[in-house]
N, C-alpha and C positions, 0 to 999 in steps of 0.2 A: 529621432527615437519614437516619437508619438506616431508618426506615419508607419514606422516598421511594426509597432504593436498592433495598429489597426489592420495592417495588411495581413499579419499572422492570424489575427482573430477571424478575418474574413476567409482565410484559407482553412480554418478549422471547420467551417460550416459544411462544405462538401465532404470532408473526411468523415464527419459524424453521420452525414446522410448515407454514405456508402456503408459504414458500420451498421447502421440500423437496417439497411436492406439485407446485408449478410446475415444478421441475427434473425430477421424474419424468415429468410430462406432456410437457415439451419433448423429453426423450430418447425417449419413446415415439413422438412424432409425427415425429421425424427419421427419414429413410430409412436402412435398413441397421442392422447391429449388429456386435458384436465378432467374431462368427463369420466375417464377411467377410474378416478378416485371415488366416484359415486355410483358406479354400476353395481346393481344387485342381480343375482341369478334370476330372480323373478321379474326383472324389469323387461317391459315390452319394447319393441322397436320404436313405437311412437313416443314412449317415455324418454328414450335415449335421444330422440330427435328434439324433444322439448328441452332437454338438458343442454344439448349443444346450442340451441337457439338462445337459451338464457345467458350462456357465456359468449354469444356472438361468434361461435365457431362454425355456424352453418353457412356462412357467406364465403365467397371466394377470397383467396389470400390478398389479391390486389385491392379488393374493396376494403378489407380490414386494414391494410397498410395505409391507404389514403385516409381513412377515417382516423387512424391512430396518429399519423403525422400531422394532420390538421388540428386535432385536439392538443397534441403535444406542443405545437407552436403557440398555443394559448395557455400553456402551463398545466394542462390536464393530461396525465399519463395513464389514465384509465383506472379501473377498480381491480383490486387483487381478487383472483378466484378463491384463494385460500382464506384470506382474512376478511373478505366482503367489505373492504374499506378502500378509500382512494389510495393509490400507490404512493403518492407523496406523503400521506399521513403515516403509512406503514414504514417507509424508509426514514422519515423524520424521527420516528421513535427509536430507530436502531443505529443511526449514523453517528450519534455523539460518542457512544462507547468505542466504536471502531476508530474514529478520528483521534480520540484520546490515546488509545492503545498504539496506533500507528505513529502518532507524534512522539510519544514517549520512547518507542522503539527506535525511531529515527534519531532522536537526541542521544540515546545511549550509543547507537552505532557510530555517530560522528564524534562524540566526546571520547570514546575509547579507541575507535579504529584509526582516526587520523593521527593523534599523538603517538599511538603504537607504530604506525607506519613511519613517522618521522624518526622515532628512536631506532627502529630497525634499519632504516637507511643510513643514518649517521653513525651507526655502530655495526657496519656490515661485517658478517662472519663472526661476530662475537657471540657470547653465550646468550645475551639478550635477543640478538637477531635470530639465532637458531630457535630459541624458546618461543618467540612470537611467531615465527614461521610455522612451527608445529601447531601452535594455537589456531592460526588462520586456516591451516589445512583441516584441522578438526572441525572448525566452525563451518567450513564449506562442505564437508563430507557428512557430518552428523545429521541424521533426519530430525526434523523439528519435533515430531511426536515422541521420539525416543528421548531427546534432550528434555522435553517438557515433563515426561513421566519421571525422569531421574530427579529433576528439581522438585517435583511434587513429593516424591518419596523421601528425599533428604530434608528439605526445608519445611515441608508441611506436615508430613507424617512423623518423621523421626524427631526433628527439632521443634516443630510447632511454631516456627517464626512467622509463617505466612499462611493465609487461608487456603483451603483446598480448591475452592471454585467460587464463581460469582463475582459480581462487580461491587457488592456492598452487603453488609449484614443487615437483615431486615429489622432487627431489634435495636440497631445503633441509632442514637439520637445525638447528633453533634451539637456542641454548645455554640459554635459559630462556623463561618465558612472555612476558616483555616483548618479546624479539626476535620471538617467534611472532606477537604482536599487531601489531607494526610491519610484519611481512611481510604479514599479512593486510590491513592497512589500505593498504599499498602497492598491492596487487592490487585493492582495492575503491575506490580513490580516483576513477579515471575513471568507472566505472559509477555511483558515487554522485553525481558531478557531473552526469552525463547524466540520471539519474533525478530529481535534485533541481532541475534547471533550471526546469521548469514551476512547481514549488512556490515557488522563490525569487522568480520574477516575480509569482506570484499573491499571496504574502505581502506583497510590496512594494506592489502596487496596493491591496490591502485596507488595509494600514497607512497608506498615504499618504492615501487618501480619508477614512478614519476620523479620522486626526489633523487633517486640514484642517477637518473639521466640528467637532471638539472645540476646536481652537485659537481658533475664532471665538466660543466661548461666553462668556457674561457673567462667569462665575467666573474664567476665565483672564485676562480683561482686568482684573478686580478684583485678582487676585494680582499681576499686573505693576504695577498702579498702587500697590500697597502696597510695592513695592520688592523683592519676592521674586526671588531669582536666577533667571536664565533657565533654567539646567539643572534647577533644582528645579521650575519651572513645567512644563517639557516632560516630564521623566521621572517626576516624582512625581505630578503632577496630570493632565496631558493624556494621557500615554501609558497610564496605568492605565485611564482611562475609555474610551480608544480600543481597548482590547483585546477588547471583546465581539465585534465582527464578526470579528476575527482568530481568536478561539477557535472561533467557529462554522465558519469555513473550515478550521481545524485538524481538527475532528471529521469533516469530509468528506474531507480530504486523506489522513489516515492509511490508510484502507482502499484509496484509489485508488493508493497506492504499490504494493500487491500486484499490482494490474492492470497498472501501468506497468512492473513488474519483468519481465513476460512478454517484452517487446521488448528491454529492456536486458540481461537474462540471455542472450537469444539472440545478441545482438551480441557480448558479451564472453565467451560460452561459460562461464557460471557455472551450476553444477548446483544450481538452486534450484526454488522453487515455480512460477515463471513457465514455465520449460521443461517442468516436470512437467505443468502444466495443458495446455499445447499438445499434448504427446505423448498425454495422456489423451483429449483431444477427438479427435485424429487416429485413435487406436486404438479409439475408442468404449468406453473403459474406464469403464463406468457407475458402479461403486462408487467409483472414484477421482474421477470428475467430481463426483459428489454430495458426497463428503466435502470436497473443495476448496471447492465452492460454499458448503456449510454453514459451513466455517471462515471464509471471507471475510465471509459474512453476520454471523457472530458477532462478528468484529472490527469490522464497521461498527456494530453495535448497541452494543458496548462503547465505541467511540469517541464515539458520540452521548451516552452516559451520562457519559463522562469530560468532555466539553465542558459538559454541564449542571452538573456539579459544579464545574468551574473558574469558571463564572459567579459562583457564590457566593464563591469565593476572591477574585476580582478586584473584584467589585462588592458592597459590604456591604449594599446595598439588596435583593439577591437572597437569599431565604431559602426553604428547602424544609422544610415542616412535615410 
């Protein structure tokens, strides 16, 4: 197992390197650069040249690439053009809200989607199955921004149960960490539901289809014929073997939460990685764009590794030597 993990980690390095090269190439091919945000009609050509030199954009792309990759290997991802601070400092101040939102959305997706898929599979063609199928189709087809605006209108404007936007009230002074946590969860509830809607529907569909396939297996019929309780048959035998496709989907869904947070954080005005990525692209903040892309790529690779390791936990037949 240890040798397999080390081998996979070593395989991640060239993948990340290729991703960095592609990002550099795409940024270079895109028209304009960060200096366009500071250009004044009265600015002379030499002033524009000095501006490009200040940002380090006057050098050839291969020189900038070698300089960046050398510094990144030492933990220095450059300085943000927009915020005039180290990229690691800018990302460090924004990553916590996104991780909290994504984690809460993932928990909601799994706690709702997987049990719903089991119920739908074990009661095939029933009212519950049809209702959950309709729900999953709505969850997959409804745009996040539309669903988010509906929740804001109903639960924030009409009922007043949840705040309209933000991560916390500036005037709130919690008595202890528990009340602080409850206050943050209160603000993150609606965004997490919006972000987790697609995952809930997807987990449900994957669980249902996988469970239906496993339930029809010979060993399930044998267990039932021996008089094993139905709950034991479903949750101990069928569900465990049906988890393989669900785990595969989990490996892809974790990094997609970061991308989905872009729209969700914009709707609910949450200062996180999503809004930071949008602002970086709009400003052509190259160091920040590259760092965010590398971070998302690293999360994707780690998620794939985690899914492979979970295969061995769920299925004893899977072994990594």
